[in-house]
VOSESE-212274 format. One record per residue (C-alpha): residue number from 0; x, y, z; residue in one letter. Coordinates in pm, 1 decimal, decimal comma. Example, Ala and Ser with C-alpha at 12.3 -4.5 7.8 and 13.67 -1.06 7.14 Angstrom:
2
pt n->0 | xx->1230,0 | yy->-450,0 | zz->780,0 | res->A
pt n->1 | xx->1367,0 | yy->-106,0 | zz->714,0 | res->S
***
This chain:
274
pt n->0 | xx->12,2 | yy->9,6 | zz->14,4 | res->M
pt n->1 | xx->134,9 | yy->348,0 | zz->-87,4 | res->K
pt n->2 | xx->122,0 | yy->602,2 | zz->212,7 | res->L
pt n->3 | xx->26,7 | yy->938,7 | zz->57,4 | res->T
pt n->4 | xx->236,0 | yy->1259,0 | zz->164,3 | res->K
pt n->5 | xx->-21,7 | yy->1382,8 | zz->451,4 | res->T
pt n->6 | xx->-46,1 | yy->1005,2 | zz->616,3 | res->A
pt n->7 | xx->348,6 | yy->1044,4 | zz->632,6 | res->I
pt n->8 | xx->305,1 | yy->1349,5 | zz->788,4 | res->R
pt n->9 | xx->14,3 | yy->1208,9 | zz->1013,6 | res->T
pt n->10 | xx->256,8 | yy->907,9 | zz->1132,6 | res->A
pt n->11 | xx->536,6 | yy->1098,1 | zz->1181,7 | res->V
pt n->12 | xx->360,4 | yy->1406,9 | zz->1406,8 | res->G
pt n->13 | xx->171,3 | yy->1057,2 | zz->1628,8 | res->L
pt n->14 | xx->503,2 | yy->934,2 | zz->1682,0 | res->A
pt n->15 | xx->669,2 | yy->1226,1 | zz->1789,0 | res->L
pt n->16 | xx->404,9 | yy->1237,1 | zz->2027,4 | res->G
pt n->17 | xx->351,3 | yy->955,3 | zz->2171,1 | res->L
pt n->18 | xx->762,3 | yy->971,6 | zz->2198,5 | res->G
pt n->19 | xx->690,2 | yy->1360,9 | zz->2403,8 | res->A
pt n->20 | xx->430,7 | yy->1241,2 | zz->2604,6 | res->A
pt n->21 | xx->622,8 | yy->917,2 | zz->2676,9 | res->A
pt n->22 | xx->974,2 | yy->1184,9 | zz->2772,5 | res->T
pt n->23 | xx->628,3 | yy->1383,8 | zz->2956,7 | res->L
pt n->24 | xx->590,7 | yy->1119,6 | zz->3171,3 | res->A
pt n->25 | xx->940,3 | yy->947,3 | zz->3252,4 | res->Y
pt n->26 | xx->1027,8 | yy->1328,8 | zz->3344,6 | res->A
pt n->27 | xx->734,8 | yy->1354,5 | zz->3549,8 | res->Q
pt n->28 | xx->752,4 | yy->1052,3 | zz->3740,2 | res->S
pt n->29 | xx->1140,9 | yy->1124,1 | zz->3781,2 | res->A
pt n->30 | xx->1073,7 | yy->1384,4 | zz->3885,7 | res->K
pt n->31 | xx->852,3 | yy->1271,2 | zz->4126,3 | res->D
pt n->32 | xx->1050,0 | yy->1037,8 | zz->4217,9 | res->D
pt n->33 | xx->1382,2 | yy->1104,8 | zz->4218,6 | res->P
pt n->34 | xx->1488,6 | yy->709,8 | zz->4260,8 | res->V
pt n->35 | xx->1292,7 | yy->544,8 | zz->3932,9 | res->A
pt n->36 | xx->1567,4 | yy->590,7 | zz->3697,1 | res->E
pt n->37 | xx->1810,4 | yy->406,2 | zz->3943,8 | res->Y
pt n->38 | xx->1523,6 | yy->149,9 | zz->4053,8 | res->R
pt n->39 | xx->1477,2 | yy->81,8 | zz->3643,0 | res->A
pt n->40 | xx->1871,7 | yy->1,8 | zz->3583,7 | res->M
pt n->41 | xx->1903,5 | yy->-221,3 | zz->3812,8 | res->F
pt n->42 | xx->1560,4 | yy->-411,3 | zz->3796,6 | res->G
pt n->43 | xx->1485,3 | yy->-651,5 | zz->4015,4 | res->D
pt n->44 | xx->1753,8 | yy->-615,7 | zz->4233,8 | res->D
pt n->45 | xx->1880,4 | yy->-432,1 | zz->4514,2 | res->N
pt n->46 | xx->2193,8 | yy->-364,0 | zz->4703,5 | res->P
pt n->47 | xx->1996,8 | yy->-486,6 | zz->5024,0 | res->A
pt n->48 | xx->2034,9 | yy->-848,8 | zz->4916,1 | res->E
pt n->49 | xx->2425,9 | yy->-750,0 | zz->5045,7 | res->L
pt n->50 | xx->2281,8 | yy->-679,3 | zz->5374,1 | res->W
pt n->51 | xx->2023,7 | yy->-1008,9 | zz->5406,0 | res->Q
pt n->52 | xx->2259,2 | yy->-1238,6 | zz->5319,3 | res->S
pt n->53 | xx->2480,3 | yy->-1096,3 | zz->5631,9 | res->R
pt n->54 | xx->2176,9 | yy->-1088,6 | zz->5801,9 | res->G
pt n->55 | xx->2125,2 | yy->-1469,4 | zz->5739,6 | res->K
pt n->56 | xx->2440,9 | yy->-1492,8 | zz->5877,0 | res->D
pt n->57 | xx->2434,9 | yy->-1377,8 | zz->6219,3 | res->L
pt n->58 | xx->2090,3 | yy->-1516,7 | zz->6245,2 | res->W
pt n->59 | xx->2191,2 | yy->-1866,5 | zz->6248,6 | res->E
pt n->60 | xx->2573,2 | yy->-1848,6 | zz->6375,8 | res->Q
pt n->61 | xx->2619,2 | yy->-1912,4 | zz->6746,4 | res->P
pt n->62 | xx->2751,1 | yy->-1534,6 | zz->6871,6 | res->R
pt n->63 | xx->2811,4 | yy->-1360,6 | zz->7224,0 | res->G
pt n->64 | xx->2923,2 | yy->-1441,4 | zz->7560,1 | res->P
pt n->65 | xx->2667,6 | yy->-1762,4 | zz->7582,2 | res->K
pt n->66 | xx->2805,5 | yy->-1850,3 | zz->7186,7 | res->N
pt n->67 | xx->2408,3 | yy->-1971,6 | zz->7058,3 | res->V
pt n->68 | xx->2227,2 | yy->-1886,2 | zz->6758,1 | res->A
pt n->69 | xx->1950,9 | yy->-1568,3 | zz->6786,5 | res->L
pt n->70 | xx->1766,0 | yy->-1873,8 | zz->6529,4 | res->A
pt n->71 | xx->1759,7 | yy->-2086,4 | zz->6873,1 | res->A
pt n->72 | xx->1635,2 | yy->-1856,2 | zz->7114,6 | res->V
pt n->73 | xx->1480,8 | yy->-1538,8 | zz->6963,8 | res->C
pt n->74 | xx->1101,0 | yy->-1552,9 | zz->6949,9 | res->D
pt n->75 | xx->1044,2 | yy->-1244,2 | zz->6690,9 | res->L
pt n->76 | xx->683,7 | yy->-1314,6 | zz->6789,4 | res->G
pt n->77 | xx->552,6 | yy->-1639,3 | zz->6611,4 | res->L
pt n->78 | xx->772,3 | yy->-1850,4 | zz->6781,3 | res->G
pt n->79 | xx->1188,4 | yy->-1935,8 | zz->6883,3 | res->K
pt n->80 | xx->1379,7 | yy->-1866,4 | zz->6558,4 | res->G
pt n->81 | xx->1089,1 | yy->-1799,7 | zz->6301,3 | res->V
pt n->82 | xx->1114,1 | yy->-1491,6 | zz->6089,7 | res->V
pt n->83 | xx->858,9 | yy->-1587,6 | zz->5825,9 | res->K
pt n->84 | xx->579,3 | yy->-1330,3 | zz->5831,3 | res->G
pt n->85 | xx->720,2 | yy->-1211,3 | zz->6174,1 | res->A
pt n->86 | xx->817,7 | yy->-837,1 | zz->6054,4 | res->Y
pt n->87 | xx->441,1 | yy->-781,9 | zz->5945,3 | res->A
pt n->88 | xx->359,9 | yy->-840,4 | zz->6287,2 | res->Q
pt n->89 | xx->551,9 | yy->-577,2 | zz->6408,1 | res->L
pt n->90 | xx->524,6 | yy->-422,7 | zz->6673,5 | res->P
pt n->91 | xx->374,3 | yy->-600,9 | zz->6947,4 | res->R
pt n->92 | xx->385,9 | yy->-753,9 | zz->7265,7 | res->Y
pt n->93 | xx->637,7 | yy->-1003,6 | zz->7432,3 | res->F
pt n->94 | xx->530,5 | yy->-1139,6 | zz->7764,5 | res->K
pt n->95 | xx->892,9 | yy->-1206,7 | zz->7857,2 | res->D
pt n->96 | xx->1007,4 | yy->-838,9 | zz->7865,1 | res->S
pt n->97 | xx->692,5 | yy->-689,7 | zz->7945,2 | res->D
pt n->98 | xx->672,0 | yy->-499,2 | zz->7656,6 | res->K
pt n->99 | xx->594,2 | yy->-399,2 | zz->7325,8 | res->V
pt n->100 | xx->869,7 | yy->-397,4 | zz->7087,9 | res->E
pt n->101 | xx->932,1 | yy->-313,4 | zz->6723,9 | res->D
pt n->102 | xx->1219,0 | yy->-481,6 | zz->6571,3 | res->L
pt n->103 | xx->1528,5 | yy->-324,2 | zz->6591,0 | res->D
pt n->104 | xx->1414,7 | yy->-294,5 | zz->6983,0 | res->S
pt n->105 | xx->1336,3 | yy->-698,8 | zz->6982,6 | res->R
pt n->106 | xx->1670,2 | yy->-765,1 | zz->6857,2 | res->L
pt n->107 | xx->1859,4 | yy->-578,7 | zz->7130,4 | res->L
pt n->108 | xx->1679,4 | yy->-771,6 | zz->7377,3 | res->T
pt n->109 | xx->1762,8 | yy->-1086,7 | zz->7243,1 | res->C
pt n->110 | xx->2129,4 | yy->-1014,7 | zz->7140,7 | res->M
pt n->111 | xx->2175,8 | yy->-892,2 | zz->7512,3 | res->V
pt n->112 | xx->2006,1 | yy->-1072,7 | zz->7750,3 | res->R
pt n->113 | xx->1975,4 | yy->-1422,4 | zz->7509,5 | res->D
pt n->114 | xx->2345,0 | yy->-1426,0 | zz->7301,7 | res->Q
pt n->115 | xx->2549,4 | yy->-1225,9 | zz->7622,8 | res->G
pt n->116 | xx->2633,2 | yy->-891,3 | zz->7353,8 | res->L
pt n->117 | xx->2713,8 | yy->-570,6 | zz->7511,0 | res->D
pt n->118 | xx->2389,4 | yy->-342,4 | zz->7485,5 | res->R
pt n->119 | xx->2642,6 | yy->-10,1 | zz->7482,8 | res->D
pt n->120 | xx->2864,4 | yy->-150,8 | zz->7230,2 | res->T
pt n->121 | xx->2545,9 | yy->-276,6 | zz->6957,4 | res->L
pt n->122 | xx->2402,3 | yy->86,1 | zz->7016,0 | res->L
pt n->123 | xx->2732,8 | yy->249,4 | zz->6860,5 | res->A
pt n->124 | xx->2687,8 | yy->53,3 | zz->6620,0 | res->H
pt n->125 | xx->2328,8 | yy->79,6 | zz->6572,6 | res->R
pt n->126 | xx->2360,0 | yy->271,3 | zz->6200,8 | res->F
pt n->127 | xx->2607,0 | yy->165,5 | zz->5983,3 | res->G
pt n->128 | xx->2903,7 | yy->374,9 | zz->5747,6 | res->D
pt n->129 | xx->3152,3 | yy->267,8 | zz->5564,9 | res->G
pt n->130 | xx->3313,7 | yy->-26,6 | zz->5660,5 | res->D
pt n->131 | xx->3193,2 | yy->11,0 | zz->5976,2 | res->N
pt n->132 | xx->2852,3 | yy->-182,3 | zz->5942,8 | res->K
pt n->133 | xx->2565,9 | yy->-221,7 | zz->6147,5 | res->S
pt n->134 | xx->2485,3 | yy->-601,8 | zz->6247,9 | res->D
pt n->135 | xx->2086,5 | yy->-476,5 | zz->6356,7 | res->I
pt n->136 | xx->2039,5 | yy->-334,7 | zz->5986,4 | res->E
pt n->137 | xx->2201,8 | yy->-640,4 | zz->5853,0 | res->A
pt n->138 | xx->1922,1 | yy->-871,4 | zz->6044,9 | res->L
pt n->139 | xx->1648,5 | yy->-622,9 | zz->5962,9 | res->A
pt n->140 | xx->1743,6 | yy->-644,1 | zz->5603,6 | res->A
pt n->141 | xx->1710,4 | yy->-1050,4 | zz->5637,6 | res->Y
pt n->142 | xx->1397,1 | yy->-1080,7 | zz->5863,7 | res->I
pt n->143 | xx->1199,1 | yy->-841,1 | zz->5676,4 | res->A
pt n->144 | xx->1265,4 | yy->-971,3 | zz->5323,9 | res->D
pt n->145 | xx->1094,5 | yy->-1309,4 | zz->5484,2 | res->Q
pt n->146 | xx->795,5 | yy->-1101,1 | zz->5515,3 | res->S
pt n->147 | xx->772,1 | yy->-1010,2 | zz->5171,8 | res->R
pt n->148 | xx->461,6 | yy->-1035,6 | zz->5013,0 | res->G
pt n->149 | xx->293,2 | yy->-1117,8 | zz->5310,3 | res->M
pt n->150 | xx->2,2 | yy->-844,3 | zz->5446,7 | res->P
pt n->151 | xx->105,5 | yy->-587,0 | zz->5762,5 | res->I
pt n->152 | xx->-127,7 | yy->-709,0 | zz->6028,9 | res->K
pt n->153 | xx->-71,4 | yy->-605,6 | zz->6382,9 | res->V
pt n->154 | xx->-236,4 | yy->-619,1 | zz->6697,7 | res->A
pt n->155 | xx->-430,0 | yy->-432,5 | zz->6968,9 | res->L
pt n->156 | xx->-546,0 | yy->-636,3 | zz->7164,6 | res->T
pt n->157 | xx->-317,5 | yy->-663,9 | zz->7471,5 | res->H
pt n->158 | xx->-389,9 | yy->-303,9 | zz->7746,9 | res->P
pt n->159 | xx->1,9 | yy->-205,0 | zz->7622,9 | res->K
pt n->160 | xx->-31,6 | yy->-238,4 | zz->7293,0 | res->E
pt n->161 | xx->-333,8 | yy->-38,2 | zz->7317,1 | res->K
pt n->162 | xx->-130,5 | yy->256,4 | zz->7524,2 | res->Q
pt n->163 | xx->150,5 | yy->233,7 | zz->7267,8 | res->A
pt n->164 | xx->-98,1 | yy->278,7 | zz->6977,1 | res->Y
pt n->165 | xx->-261,9 | yy->626,2 | zz->7135,5 | res->A
pt n->166 | xx->64,0 | yy->740,7 | zz->7198,3 | res->L
pt n->167 | xx->223,9 | yy->717,1 | zz->6871,0 | res->G
pt n->168 | xx->-131,1 | yy->918,4 | zz->6750,4 | res->K
pt n->169 | xx->-29,7 | yy->1127,8 | zz->6999,0 | res->A
pt n->170 | xx->290,8 | yy->1220,7 | zz->6913,1 | res->L
pt n->171 | xx->191,9 | yy->1215,7 | zz->6518,6 | res->F
pt n->172 | xx->-23,2 | yy->1466,8 | zz->6574,8 | res->Y
pt n->173 | xx->245,2 | yy->1650,1 | zz->6829,2 | res->Y
pt n->174 | xx->399,9 | yy->2006,4 | zz->6721,0 | res->R
pt n->175 | xx->716,3 | yy->2140,7 | zz->6957,0 | res->A
pt n->176 | xx->1024,4 | yy->2239,9 | zz->6848,8 | res->G
pt n->177 | xx->1153,0 | yy->2626,9 | zz->6736,3 | res->T
pt n->178 | xx->923,9 | yy->2586,9 | zz->6389,1 | res->H
pt n->179 | xx->631,1 | yy->2426,7 | zz->6578,8 | res->D
pt n->180 | xx->653,1 | yy->2142,4 | zz->6378,4 | res->F
pt n->181 | xx->502,3 | yy->1743,9 | zz->6398,4 | res->G
pt n->182 | xx->459,3 | yy->1463,9 | zz->6185,8 | res->C
pt n->183 | xx->116,4 | yy->1583,8 | zz->6062,6 | res->S
pt n->184 | xx->273,9 | yy->1917,0 | zz->5925,7 | res->T
pt n->185 | xx->500,0 | yy->1719,2 | zz->5673,3 | res->C
pt n->186 | xx->266,3 | yy->1409,7 | zz->5594,1 | res->H
pt n->187 | xx->-150,9 | yy->1465,1 | zz->5751,6 | res->S
pt n->188 | xx->-223,5 | yy->1583,9 | zz->5348,4 | res->Q
pt n->189 | xx->-206,6 | yy->1434,5 | zz->5019,8 | res->E
pt n->190 | xx->32,5 | yy->1595,3 | zz->4744,2 | res->G
pt n->191 | xx->287,7 | yy->1714,3 | zz->4948,6 | res->K
pt n->192 | xx->614,8 | yy->1789,4 | zz->4907,5 | res->R
pt n->193 | xx->974,9 | yy->1897,1 | zz->4983,2 | res->I
pt n->194 | xx->1217,4 | yy->1997,6 | zz->4678,6 | res->R
pt n->195 | xx->1189,6 | yy->1680,4 | zz->4485,5 | res->L
pt n->196 | xx->1083,2 | yy->1439,1 | zz->4812,3 | res->Q
pt n->197 | xx->698,7 | yy->1342,3 | zz->4748,5 | res->Q
pt n->198 | xx->544,2 | yy->1324,9 | zz->5096,4 | res->L
pt n->199 | xx->290,8 | yy->1026,9 | zz->5179,3 | res->P
pt n->200 | xx->18,8 | yy->1111,2 | zz->5389,6 | res->D
pt n->201 | xx->46,7 | yy->837,3 | zz->5641,7 | res->L
pt n->202 | xx->-240,7 | yy->983,1 | zz->5866,8 | res->A
pt n->203 | xx->-446,5 | yy->773,6 | zz->5552,5 | res->A
pt n->204 | xx->-424,8 | yy->441,5 | zz->5483,8 | res->A
pt n->205 | xx->-312,1 | yy->439,5 | zz->5120,8 | res->D
pt n->206 | xx->11,7 | yy->700,8 | zz->5253,7 | res->G
pt n->207 | xx->97,4 | yy->493,1 | zz->5565,2 | res->A
pt n->208 | xx->143,0 | yy->134,1 | zz->5323,8 | res->K
pt n->209 | xx->310,8 | yy->286,2 | zz->5031,6 | res->E
pt n->210 | xx->573,6 | yy->381,6 | zz->5314,9 | res->A
pt n->211 | xx->544,6 | yy->93,1 | zz->5611,5 | res->M
pt n->212 | xx->574,9 | yy->-193,7 | zz->5322,5 | res->T
pt n->213 | xx->898,2 | yy->-52,1 | zz->5259,7 | res->T
pt n->214 | xx->1099,2 | yy->7,9 | zz->5548,9 | res->W
pt n->215 | xx->1366,6 | yy->-102,7 | zz->5588,7 | res->P
pt n->216 | xx->1532,2 | yy->7,4 | zz->5300,6 | res->A
pt n->217 | xx->1887,4 | yy->92,1 | zz->5124,8 | res->Y
pt n->218 | xx->1934,2 | yy->470,6 | zz->5103,0 | res->R
pt n->219 | xx->2123,2 | yy->474,8 | zz->4755,6 | res->V
pt n->220 | xx->2267,7 | yy->841,4 | zz->4889,4 | res->S
pt n->221 | xx->2418,0 | yy->707,0 | zz->5204,8 | res->Q
pt n->222 | xx->2512,7 | yy->322,0 | zz->5068,7 | res->G
pt n->223 | xx->2359,8 | yy->159,6 | zz->5331,2 | res->E
pt n->224 | xx->2028,1 | yy->-8,0 | zz->5426,9 | res->V
pt n->225 | xx->1819,1 | yy->211,1 | zz->5727,6 | res->R
pt n->226 | xx->1603,8 | yy->35,3 | zz->5942,4 | res->T
pt n->227 | xx->1229,0 | yy->288,3 | zz->6014,9 | res->L
pt n->228 | xx->1376,2 | yy->400,1 | zz->6342,7 | res->E
pt n->229 | xx->1616,4 | yy->532,5 | zz->6161,2 | res->W
pt n->230 | xx->1403,6 | yy->714,3 | zz->5941,3 | res->R
pt n->231 | xx->1185,7 | yy->837,3 | zz->6249,7 | res->L
pt n->232 | xx->1493,3 | yy->975,6 | zz->6418,2 | res->G
pt n->233 | xx->1569,8 | yy->1197,5 | zz->6086,1 | res->D
pt n->234 | xx->1248,0 | yy->1332,9 | zz->6100,7 | res->C
pt n->235 | xx->1243,5 | yy->1428,4 | zz->6438,6 | res->F
pt n->236 | xx->1617,2 | yy->1580,8 | zz->6353,9 | res->R
pt n->237 | xx->1453,9 | yy->1759,4 | zz->6085,0 | res->Q
pt n->238 | xx->1192,1 | yy->1902,6 | zz->6283,8 | res->Q
pt n->239 | xx->1464,0 | yy->2033,6 | zz->6505,4 | res->R
pt n->240 | xx->1318,9 | yy->1808,5 | zz->6822,3 | res->L
pt n->241 | xx->1526,7 | yy->1708,3 | zz->7077,3 | res->P
pt n->242 | xx->1690,9 | yy->1357,1 | zz->6939,7 | res->E
pt n->243 | xx->1473,4 | yy->1083,2 | zz->6941,0 | res->M
pt n->244 | xx->1662,0 | yy->779,2 | zz->7127,0 | res->I
pt n->245 | xx->1683,7 | yy->433,6 | zz->6953,4 | res->Y
pt n->246 | xx->1469,5 | yy->143,4 | zz->7104,7 | res->A
pt n->247 | xx->1264,0 | yy->402,2 | zz->7311,9 | res->S
pt n->248 | xx->871,7 | yy->357,4 | zz->7376,3 | res->E
pt n->249 | xx->865,1 | yy->702,5 | zz->7132,6 | res->V
pt n->250 | xx->947,1 | yy->528,2 | zz->6777,5 | res->P
pt n->251 | xx->791,3 | yy->191,5 | zz->6928,3 | res->I
pt n->252 | xx->497,5 | yy->404,2 | zz->6999,1 | res->A
pt n->253 | xx->534,1 | yy->609,0 | zz->6674,3 | res->L
pt n->254 | xx->590,4 | yy->208,7 | zz->6486,3 | res->T
pt n->255 | xx->279,7 | yy->74,4 | zz->6600,9 | res->L
pt n->256 | xx->18,2 | yy->359,1 | zz->6552,7 | res->F
pt n->257 | xx->161,1 | yy->381,3 | zz->6121,0 | res->L
pt n->258 | xx->166,4 | yy->4,3 | zz->6091,7 | res->A
pt n->259 | xx->-172,9 | yy->-15,3 | zz->6203,9 | res->K
pt n->260 | xx->-277,7 | yy->256,5 | zz->6006,6 | res->N
pt n->261 | xx->-127,6 | yy->76,9 | zz->5642,5 | res->A
pt n->262 | xx->-282,9 | yy->-267,1 | zz->5763,0 | res->E
pt n->263 | xx->-306,6 | yy->-480,3 | zz->5524,6 | res->G
pt n->264 | xx->-39,4 | yy->-330,0 | zz->5316,8 | res->G
pt n->265 | xx->159,1 | yy->-622,4 | zz->5135,6 | res->V
pt n->266 | xx->574,7 | yy->-611,2 | zz->5204,9 | res->M
pt n->267 | xx->745,3 | yy->-533,6 | zz->4993,5 | res->A
pt n->268 | xx->1104,1 | yy->-454,4 | zz->5193,6 | res->A
pt n->269 | xx->1327,4 | yy->-420,1 | zz->5220,7 | res->P
pt n->270 | xx->1301,9 | yy->-120,5 | zz->4952,4 | res->G
pt n->271 | xx->1493,5 | yy->121,7 | zz->4810,7 | res->L
pt n->272 | xx->1526,6 | yy->495,0 | zz->4894,8 | res->K
pt n->273 | xx->1667,3 | yy->810,2 | zz->4788,0 | res->R
***
């Protein structure tokens, strides 16, 4: 079939139009998510896999003065050594510690109490930096991956779980500091952003699911896996609030509140973040 000049112009114009639309769509996607090109380049791969591998070894190897493996003694809520699906149900109340614990604090409990490791040393290396890698971040990456594809489901049955949820909700809306900021200042409305960073509405189910299903995450800008406690602590820093005490009731309560908002979201952690 012989194409007329008009048909050729129309086809070229359509191709150019589709190409421009695709370019614009990608540009908008990259603008909304600065890591989009990085994710596309890596495909299904995530550097967090290196942390997961080390975390698996740390979970299974006997360590500490008591020379025992976490896999033999640490109960994350589903029984000693059970990691499959455990992260998706944290934070939760633990009878043996009489506390509501998230993953970071529960790992500390097991490593100190059951393995005999020094708490201060663990806290001094809670966040990795270059050659100084964090055991907790590696363990978190491995354990979170074991809940991949499972829905978030946290309980509010024990009185201490209810108290923690209420505290987390109050903290989320509490405003203080030199800028009168709170979590809700940035994360309680749709469509807000800081520079290129979109700010999910964590008070709503969709926004909470988007965030809670992808932490812990590999931070491209830092070259490290970070846990949700790190993310919350950094939010406190940006709000000009006093430094958040790691593994204290504050991050645990906030995490429980956000996890309950995200209930039903399907775990995809470790994620890949800016």
